[in-house]
C-alpha positions as CSV (number, residue, x, y, z in Angstrom):
1,M,-17.4,-49.6,184.0
2,L,-16.2,-52.1,181.4
3,S,-14.7,-55.4,182.7
4,P,-10.8,-55.4,182.6
5,F,-10.8,-58.0,179.8
6,I,-13.2,-56.0,177.5
7,A,-11.5,-52.7,178.2
8,G,-8.1,-54.2,177.5
9,F,-9.3,-55.8,174.2
10,F,-10.8,-52.6,172.9
11,L,-7.8,-50.5,173.9
12,G,-5.4,-52.9,172.4
13,G,-7.4,-53.2,169.2
14,G,-7.8,-49.5,168.9
15,L,-4.0,-49.0,169.1
16,I,-3.0,-51.6,166.5
17,V,-5.7,-51.2,163.8
18,A,-4.3,-47.9,162.5
19,I,-2.4,-48.3,159.3
20,G,1.3,-48.7,160.1
21,A,4.5,-50.4,159.0
22,Q,3.6,-53.7,160.6
23,N,0.1,-53.8,159.1
24,A,1.3,-52.9,155.6
25,Y,4.0,-55.6,155.6
26,V,1.6,-58.3,156.9
27,L,-1.0,-57.3,154.3
28,R,1.5,-57.5,151.5
29,Q,2.9,-60.9,152.6
30,G,-0.7,-62.1,153.1
31,L,-1.5,-61.2,149.5
32,L,1.6,-63.2,148.5
33,R,0.7,-66.0,150.8
34,N,4.2,-65.9,152.1
35,H,5.0,-67.1,155.7
36,V,1.7,-65.6,156.8
37,F,1.4,-67.8,160.0
38,W,4.8,-67.0,161.3
39,L,4.7,-63.3,160.6
40,C,1.3,-63.0,162.3
41,L,2.5,-65.0,165.2
42,F,5.6,-62.9,165.5
43,C,3.7,-59.6,165.5
44,A,1.1,-60.8,168.0
45,A,3.7,-62.5,170.3
46,S,5.8,-59.3,170.2
47,D,2.9,-57.2,171.2
48,A,1.9,-59.6,173.9
49,T,5.5,-59.6,175.3
50,L,5.6,-55.8,175.4
51,I,2.1,-55.6,176.9
52,A,3.2,-58.0,179.6
53,L,6.3,-55.8,180.4
54,G,4.0,-52.8,180.6
55,V,1.5,-54.5,182.9
56,A,4.5,-55.6,185.0
57,G,5.5,-51.9,185.4
58,F,8.3,-51.6,182.8
59,G,6.4,-48.7,181.2
60,A,7.5,-46.2,183.8
61,F,11.1,-46.9,183.0
62,V,10.6,-46.4,179.2
63,A,8.7,-43.3,179.7
64,S,11.5,-41.8,181.9
65,S,14.2,-42.5,179.2
66,P,13.7,-39.9,176.4
67,T,17.3,-40.5,175.2
68,L,16.5,-44.2,174.5
69,L,13.3,-43.3,172.6
70,K,15.2,-40.7,170.6
71,Y,17.8,-43.2,169.4
72,V,15.2,-45.7,168.6
73,A,13.2,-43.1,166.6
74,V,16.2,-42.1,164.5
75,F,17.1,-45.7,163.6
76,G,13.5,-46.5,163.0
77,A,13.1,-43.5,160.7
78,V,16.1,-44.6,158.7
79,F,14.7,-48.1,158.3
80,L,11.3,-46.8,157.2
81,V,12.8,-44.5,154.6
82,W,14.8,-47.4,153.2
83,Y,11.8,-49.7,153.0
84,G,9.6,-46.9,151.5
85,W,12.3,-46.4,148.9
86,I,12.2,-50.1,148.0
87,A,8.4,-49.9,147.7
88,L,8.8,-46.9,145.4
89,Q,11.1,-48.8,143.2
90,R,8.4,-51.5,142.7
91,V,6.0,-48.8,141.7
92,L,8.4,-47.3,139.2
93,R,9.2,-50.7,137.7
94,P,5.8,-52.2,136.8
95,G,7.5,-55.3,135.3
96,T,8.4,-56.5,138.8
97,L,4.7,-56.3,139.8
98,E,3.5,-58.8,137.2
99,A,5.2,-61.8,138.9
100,A,4.2,-61.9,142.5
101,Q,6.1,-65.2,142.9
102,G,9.4,-63.4,142.4
103,Q,8.8,-61.0,145.3
104,K,8.7,-63.4,148.2
105,P,11.4,-63.0,150.8
106,D,12.6,-66.1,152.6
107,L,11.4,-66.7,156.2
108,G,14.5,-65.3,157.8
109,T,14.4,-62.1,155.8
110,A,10.7,-61.7,156.4
111,L,11.0,-62.1,160.2
112,A,14.1,-59.8,160.3
113,T,12.2,-57.1,158.4
114,M,9.2,-57.5,160.7
115,A,11.4,-57.3,163.8
116,A,12.8,-54.0,162.5
117,F,9.3,-52.7,161.9
118,T,8.3,-53.7,165.4
119,F,11.2,-52.9,167.6
120,L,12.6,-49.8,165.8
121,N,9.3,-48.0,166.2
122,P,9.3,-46.1,169.5
123,H,5.5,-45.7,169.2
124,V,5.2,-49.5,169.8
125,Y,6.8,-49.0,173.2
126,L,4.6,-46.0,174.0
127,D,1.4,-47.8,172.9
128,T,2.0,-51.2,174.4
129,V,4.4,-50.8,177.3
130,V,3.6,-47.3,178.5
131,L,-0.1,-46.7,177.5
132,V,-1.5,-50.2,178.0
133,G,0.7,-50.8,181.0
134,G,-0.2,-47.5,182.6
135,Y,-3.9,-47.9,181.9
136,S,-3.9,-51.4,183.5
137,A,-2.6,-49.9,186.7
138,Q,-6.1,-48.6,187.5
139,Y,-7.3,-52.2,188.1
140,P,-6.3,-54.1,191.2
141,D,-4.9,-57.6,190.8
142,P,-6.0,-59.9,189.2
143,G,-7.8,-57.3,187.0
144,R,-4.5,-55.8,185.8
145,V,-3.4,-59.1,184.4
146,I,-6.8,-59.8,182.8
147,F,-6.7,-56.3,181.2
148,G,-3.3,-57.2,179.7
149,V,-4.6,-60.6,178.4
150,G,-7.5,-58.8,176.7
151,A,-5.1,-56.3,175.0
152,A,-2.8,-59.1,173.9
153,L,-5.7,-61.2,172.5
154,A,-6.8,-58.2,170.4
155,S,-3.4,-58.2,168.8
156,F,-3.6,-61.9,167.9
157,V,-7.1,-61.5,166.5
158,W,-6.1,-58.5,164.4
159,F,-2.9,-59.8,162.9
160,F,-4.2,-63.2,162.0
161,S,-7.4,-61.6,160.5
162,L,-5.3,-59.2,158.5
163,G,-2.8,-61.9,157.3
164,Y,-5.3,-64.5,156.2
165,G,-8.1,-62.1,155.3
166,A,-5.8,-60.6,152.7
167,R,-6.5,-63.6,150.5
168,L,-10.0,-62.4,150.0
169,L,-8.5,-59.5,148.0
170,E,-6.5,-61.9,145.8
171,P,-8.7,-61.4,142.7
172,V,-8.1,-57.7,142.8
173,F,-4.4,-58.1,143.0
174,R,-4.1,-60.3,139.9
175,K,-3.7,-57.0,138.1
176,P,-0.3,-55.2,138.2
177,M,-2.0,-51.9,138.7
178,A,-3.4,-53.1,142.1
179,W,0.2,-53.9,143.2
180,R,1.3,-50.5,142.1
181,I,-1.4,-48.8,144.1
182,L,-0.6,-50.9,147.2
183,D,3.1,-50.2,147.0
184,S,2.4,-46.5,146.5
185,L,0.4,-46.5,149.7
186,I,3.2,-48.5,151.5
187,F,5.7,-45.9,150.3
188,A,3.6,-43.0,151.5
189,V,2.9,-44.6,154.9
190,M,6.6,-45.5,155.5
191,W,7.8,-42.0,154.7
192,L,5.0,-40.3,156.6
193,L,5.8,-42.5,159.7
194,A,9.5,-41.7,159.3
195,A,8.8,-38.0,159.3
196,M,6.5,-38.3,162.3
197,L,9.2,-40.2,164.2
198,V,11.9,-37.6,163.9
199,S,9.8,-34.4,163.7
200,P,9.6,-33.9,167.5
201,Y,13.4,-34.0,167.7
202,V,13.9,-31.7,164.7
203,T,11.5,-29.2,166.3
204,E,13.2,-29.5,169.6
205,S,16.7,-28.8,168.0
206,T,15.4,-25.7,166.2
207,I,13.9,-24.1,169.4
C-alpha cells in the first residue's frame, strides 16, 4: 500500500492534469508572461483550501446537496460559453493575435476570471472536496492529513510548472497561427466543458 503522502500526490495530480478551463487560462497567461505567479498561486491555494475542507469532512455535505451543484453547474456553463465565445472572436480576428502585448488583462481581471473558472465548476468540488476528501477517510490520523498535504502539493507543482513552463513554447507562439490554434483549442474545451456540465440536468429533465 502506498504511503498517504504518495497516494495523495498521485491522486491530486491525476485529477488536475486533465485539460480544463483553469489549465487553459494559466497556459495562455503563461505564454503572455502575465501575472503568472499570482495566477498559479491562486489556483494552487484554491485547490489546497478545497482539499482541506474535504479532508475535514465537508465533502459529505457537498455530495448530499444536488441542488447546490445544479445551480453551480448552470452558472459555470454560462461563464464557460461566454469565455469560449471570446476565444472564438480572437480566432476569427487574426489581427488581434499579432500583438500579444495588447491581450493582457490586469491582475484584478485575471484573478476574477480565474476565480470564476475555479469556483463555478462543480467538478472542482467533486474532485477536491468529495473525491479527495472521501479517499482520505481510509487513512487514520495523521495519515488523513498527510494524504491531503500530498494532494495539495501536487496542485502547486502542476500549476507552477504549467505557468512558467509555458515560456519554453514562446518561440512557437511568435507566429499568429500558433495563437489561433491555441484559442481554437480553448474555445473547443470551454464549450465542451459547458455541455458536460449541463448535460446531466438536461437528460434528467427529459426523462
